N, C-alpha and C positions, 0 to 999 in steps of 0.2 A: 449842676447848679440846682439848688433847692430854693423854691420860692414859697414863702408862707403868705398866702393870700388872705386878707381880712382886715378888720378894723377892731383894734383892742378896746375901743370905747362902745362896742355893741356886743357886750358879753361873749356868747359862744362864737361870734364871728371873729373873735381875736385868737382862735385856736391856731391858725396858721403861723402867725408871728410867735406864739408861745412855743410851738414845736421847733421853729428855726432857732430860737434862743437856746432851747434844751439840747440842740445838736452841736452847739459850738465846740464842745470838747469830745464829740463822738465821731466826727468825720475826718477823713484824711486831709492833709494840707492840699490846697489846690481846688477844693470843692467850694464853690461860691455859695454863701448863705445870704439870702436877701428877703425882703418883704415887699408886698405890693398891695395896693387897694383894689386890684383886679380890673382896673380900667384897661380895655383891650390895647389901645395904642401904647401905653406904658409897658404892658406885659410883653408885647412883641419886641419892643426896644430892649427890655431887660434880658430876654433870652436870645436875642440876636447873636449868632455866632456860637451859641452853646450846642454841644452835640447831644447831651442828655439833660432833660429837665424833669425834676420831681416837684409837683405842685401839691401843696397841703392846704386844705380849706374846709370850711363848714358848709353843709348842704341842708336843705329842707326837703323832706320827702312826704308822700302820702301813701299809706298811713305812716305817721311819724313813729320812729323808734329811736328816740334820743340816745346818743352814745354808740349807736351801731356804726361800724367802720365799713368803708367801701374802698376798693382799689380798682381803678378804671384805666384802660388804655386811652390814648388820645381819641380814637374812633368811638369808643363807648361814651366818653365824656362829651364829645361833640354831638352824639345822638341824643344825649340828655338835654340838649340845648332848648328844645321846644318846651315852653312852659318852665323855663329856667329853674333848676333845682338850687342854683347858687344863691347865697345870701346877698350877693352884690347886685347893683342896679342892672348891669349888663352881665348876664351869666357867663360862666366858664364855657358852656357849650357854644355860645355865640362867639366868644373870643377865639376858640379853637377853630370854628368854622371860618372865621375871618382869616386866621393865620394860614389855614389850608388854602383858601382862595388866593391869598397873596403869596403862596409858596414860602411861608415864613415859619412853618412848623419845625421844631427841632427833629433830628433824626429819630430820637427816642423820647417819648414823653409818657409819664405815668402820673396819675392823680390819686392821692390818698385823701379821703374825705371822711369826716365824722358827721353824723346827723346832729344838728343843733336842737337845743331845747328852748333857748332864750336868746333872742337877738335884739332885745330892747336896749335902750341907752343904759350904759353902766359898764363897770369893769368887773373882771373876774368871770370864770367859767362856771356854768351850771354843774350840779353834782353828776349827772350822767356823762357829760363831756369830760369833766375832770377825771372821772373813773376810767374813761376810755383812753386818757392821755398816754399812760405808759405803753400800751399796745400800739397806739398810733405812732409814737416816737420810735418804737422798735421797728415797725413796718417801714417807716421812712429811712431809718438808718440801714436797714437791710437792702432797700432799693439802691441806696447810695453805694454800699459795699459791692453789690452786684454790678452796678454800672462801672465802678472803679476796676473791678476784676476783668471786665471786657476790654479795657483800654490798655 
């Protein structure tokens, strides 16, 4: 399952849904492609029963390097929970910590993130995030292929 986390009406925060759309013709049948606003309860429901989950989202970091890509394991992403790097109200780290506490983490989870430049209201990705998009899509597609090969 691939979950594009984000809000397409907050500029770079819409990168997750953009990646999911781009993958529609690039992943094997049987791979679920979906989007989420990142609210933890809905995220846990979405991936319930999924063996492998690939999350795609925008993050804020200090110092910021817009367009830089990150690939994190569930443990690494959960560790980033403090001072949430996620662009969503309740960060991905908190969501993963909650999933772990409730024993609702998928067996395998990987997070592909891109550093956001602009999460103001509006549509369309900033130039740094747009430039990083092909690499981000390739990384997510590679994770999906890898997971498919293991099953």
